[in-house]
N, C-alpha and C positions, 0 to 999 in steps of 0.2 A: 200148794205145799211149796215153804220158801227153803231156803238150804238151811237155812237154822234147826228151821224146826222137822226138817229131814234128819240130819243128825241128832238131836235131842231126841225125838222119839226113836230113834236105832238103838238102843243101852248094849245090844247084842254083839256092835260091833266092836272088835279088839282093835289095837296099837295097830296089827298087822292089816288090818282091812284099808288102812287109811295109808294118802300120800302126805306127805312132812314137804311142809312150805318155810323155806329159808329165805328170810327178806335181808339182804345187804341193801338197798338202796336206788338210786340210778333214775331212769326220764320215769318209766313208767310210776310210779308212787314219790313225786315231787308237787309239790302245794307251792302254788304266791308268796314270796317273799318280797321284802323292799329292794332287796340286791336284783331277784330276778328268781327264777325256778329253784327252789333245794330241797334236797331231801323230804319226805315227810313224813311222819309217825304212822300208830294206829292205825295200820296196812289192815291187819285183821277184820276188821270192822268196816273199815270202807270196802275192801273185799268182798266182806259178806252181801253190802249194799250192793255192790255194782252187779255181783251174780243174782240178787232178787230180782236185775231188769232181764232175765233174761225170759224167753218165755218156760211157762212149767213147765211140760215134757223135758227142754232142755235141763232145767234143774234139777230133773229127775233122774239123769243119769249122768251127772256130777260125780266123782270119784269124793267118799268122805275126806275130810282134809282139814291138817292140821299148822298154825302157821306160827313159827317160832323169828322173830323180829331181831338182826344185831341192834348193840344198847348204842352204837356208832355208827351210823349211816353213811353211806358214801356214794358221791359221781361216781362213777365205773372211771373216771380217767385217773382217777388217785389210787386204783388198783395198784400191789406189788405181789413179788415172789411171794411176801408173810401173809398175804391175805389171801392167795392161795393154799399155802399151808396150812391156815388155820381154817376156810373151808372144806378141802379134804378129809382133816383130823374130825370136824365138826360129821360131816357126812359116813364116814366110817364108824363113828363113835355110835350115832345115830340109828345107822343102816337097819340093822335088825328088827328094829321096832315096827317097820313100814314096810307098806308094798314096795315102796319110792320114793323119789325125792325127787322136789320141785326146787332150780334157786333162783329167785330174781334177782337180779341182775343190771345194771346199764347198761349201752349197748356198744358205748364205746370200744369198750375192750373185750364185752364178753367171750367171744371168741377164741382171746388169749387164756380168759380162768376157763373155759371150756378144754379147752385141749392140754392145761398142766394138769387141771382133775383126770384127764382118764390115764396120765401116764403115773398118777397118783394111787390110783383104785383100778388096777388091772385085772382082769377076773370076776370084776364085779358080776353078780348072779341076778342083778334086780334093774330097772332103770334110772337113772338120774339124767333129769331134764334142766339145760339152763334154756329160760326164758328172760325177755321183757317186753320191754315198749320204744315206737319212737314215739310217742302222745303218753300227758300223767294219763294214769289210769279215769280221771273227773273229764279230762276235756273233750269236748264236740266230736263225734267220730274217733276217740281213740281207738289204736287198734290193741290197746295193754289189755282189754276181757278179751277178747279172740285167743289172743297167743297163750295169758292163764287159764284158758277152758281146753284146749286145746296140747300143753302142757301136764295139764292133770289128770287127760283120759290117756297119754300116751303114758304116764307114771307110773301106772295102772295098769298096762298089760305087762304078763310076767316075761315074754317070751322077748323082750325088748328088756340084755344085760348088758349095754356100754351107757357110756357118757356120750347125750346128745343132745341137740339143740333145736328147740322150737321156735320159730317165726313165721307171720304169715302163709299161715296153714301147711308149711312144709316143715318135717322130722330131717335134719341132716345128722350125719356121726358130726360129735363136737372135733373131732380133732382133723375134723376136714372144710370145718368153718372158715367162713371169714367176712368180715362186714363190706361192701362194697358199693352202699349208696348211703349216702350223709343223710338223709332226706326223705328217699322213696322207706314205704311202708314194707315194701319186699328188698330189706337191706341186708341180707345175707343170702349166700352161694355158697355152692360146693361144685368148686370147678373142676373136680378131678375127678369126682363118689359122687354115683345117683343117690338119692334122697332116702332115709331111711320109712320115711312113711308121708303119710297127706290126708288134710283134709276133704272128705268128696264129699261134700255136703252137711248131713249132720251128722254123717261118719267117720271115724278113724282110725286108715286104712294102714297098717304097721307089713312092710314086707320084709319078711323073718326071713330070707335067705341071703339078703343084700348084709345082716344085720351080723357081729362078730357070735354071735349064738351059733354058726353054722359057719365060721371064719376060724383061724388060727390064732384064739386070743391072748400070746400069750403068756407070760409068768400069772398062774391061777392065786396072786397071794397082790395085796394090799402093799404097795412102799407108800411110806407117809415117811419121811427123812426131811432135815435140817434147813432150808434155804436161807438159812439165814446168816448164812456166807458171802452169800451171794445176793443179797435182797438191796447191797447199796451199788450196787452195775458188775457186780462181777464177768460180768455174758453186756457184752458190746452188740449195738446192728447196724452194721454199716454200709448204706447203701451207695454203689459207685454211681459217679458219674462220668460225664466228659471233662478231660483235666487235671480226675485227680492225680493226688503228689503224692512219694512216696512218705514223704515229712509228718504228711495230715494223717495217712494208715500208721505210720511209726507214734504220734504223740497218743494214739489210741491201745494202740499191741503192747507197747514197752510200757505201759502202768503196769506196776505189779498187782494191784488189784484187779485184774484183768483176767478171767481163766480162760473167755473163751468168747465163741467172737463168730455174729450170723453175716456171713456175704454174703448182698444181695448184686448180683451180677447178670448180666448182661445175654439174651438169647440162651440158647442151652451150654453153657457155661462160661462164656467169652469177660478176658479180662484186659486189660493197655499190657500192650508186650514191650512194659519196663521193666528193666531187669534190676533196679532201683526197689520197685514198688513188689515185684517178688520175689526179692531177700528180701525185705521186710515179714510178708506174709512164711518162708521160713524158717526163716529166728525163731516165728513165734512157734512154729512148729515144734520145733528145737529142742521150746524150751517146755514142752508141753503143756501148752496150749491149745484147746481145742477148737480147730476151726470148720465149718460147712459152709455149705455154700448154695443157695436158691436161687431162682430167677426173678427178676425184676417182672415179667413175662407173670400174668395169672392163670395161664392155661400153659400146657406143656411141662417139661420137664429136662433136670441137669443135665446133662451127658459130657462130665467131663472130659476133654480130649477129642472132641466128637468135631472138633474144628481147632485146628494151632492156635488160634487167639487164649485157647481155655487146655492146652497142653501145660503151659505156668502154674497155672493154678492146682492142676492136677502133680506137679511135679513136686511144688509147695506145702502139699499133703494134706491142701482141703479133703474135706468127704466131701461126696456127693446129698443133696435134700433130693436128690429126686425128681416126684412132684407133691413133696408136703407144703404146705401153706407158710410164709411167713411164721402164725401163730406158732402150728405145730413144732416148726426145727426150732426155733429159738425155746421156747417151754421142753423143750426134749433137751435142749443143751445145758438149760436150767436143773432141770431133775437127773442129769447124770455125771454132771460137774458135782453138786451134792452131797454124792453118795463115794463110799471107798472105794473107786473102784482104780484098776491100774490104766494107764493109760490106752492100751492097746484093749482091755474092755471095755472102756467106754466107746473107744471107734467100733466094736464090731457093734456092741448096742444098739449105737446111733444108725448103723446102717443096715437095724435090721429091725423090722417091721414090729412093736411090738402087741398094740393099740388099732390096727389098720388104718395108721397115716400116711403110709405110705403103700 
């Protein structure tokens, strides 16, 4: 029995039994054009044809689903905070009508979107799974079909109540994930937190004890705020390099349009012992700009002041990102700065684990 007939032959199913698939574009849905690969449409029909190639036993086990495609499909390199906001609003508006949601997205900024959605959908009581692929769906040996199959299965598990990322047989906490390889099918990792689930043979195994349902989940409400004031660069990302000068940092932080900055520092929180550079940071902090620091190392945690070389950063008022990913820290800065919070409250919220990000 094909998937299409399975859905058609079960009229008793309500929308609450289905998974909603939101298709935004990305490599998984791309087709060949004169200028190269470009986001392609007609995704529902293409997905049905792809699932029809699975063994019948696996087709029968798929949760029923509905596909909604965005009118403007993008490569995820074009994603912005406004896109995160729209996705958050769309998921929130439709969520109650489905048992879970799968968001099909390009891989380049997939973990940024997953992290932003986690902050916007705090307290979500069902799965929201973000996935994509390294190869187009119709390409030989594409990983797209397997990623979509797994995402659908996990999106139907009521025990999962958070935003997650499914890729290459593993379910990762969305706000702990990062892309660490630009070619390998196992492109995503979660360096500081174990997988929430994984595929074992034809089974999709969830580890509930690792999920937010068994942990502090933050405020049990959605925070759908307006990112528009920050969408044009209100939060900057500055990775230190040997020889960075105060005037270079000043060019970023003294711009009135900048409201916050994520500093990627060395080791456990080290910066150059340069009074002029530290003065730039202290001035920005004194002006109410929200500064946070994460390590350029992909594993480990920032401990400001642990080394003498990091004490200046601490004195300048920068906040420790702990073991947060760049994606989690950056999107959290955007999320907090978009809200009408007092500076002290923003600082406290950044240092608080809201959705398992630290």
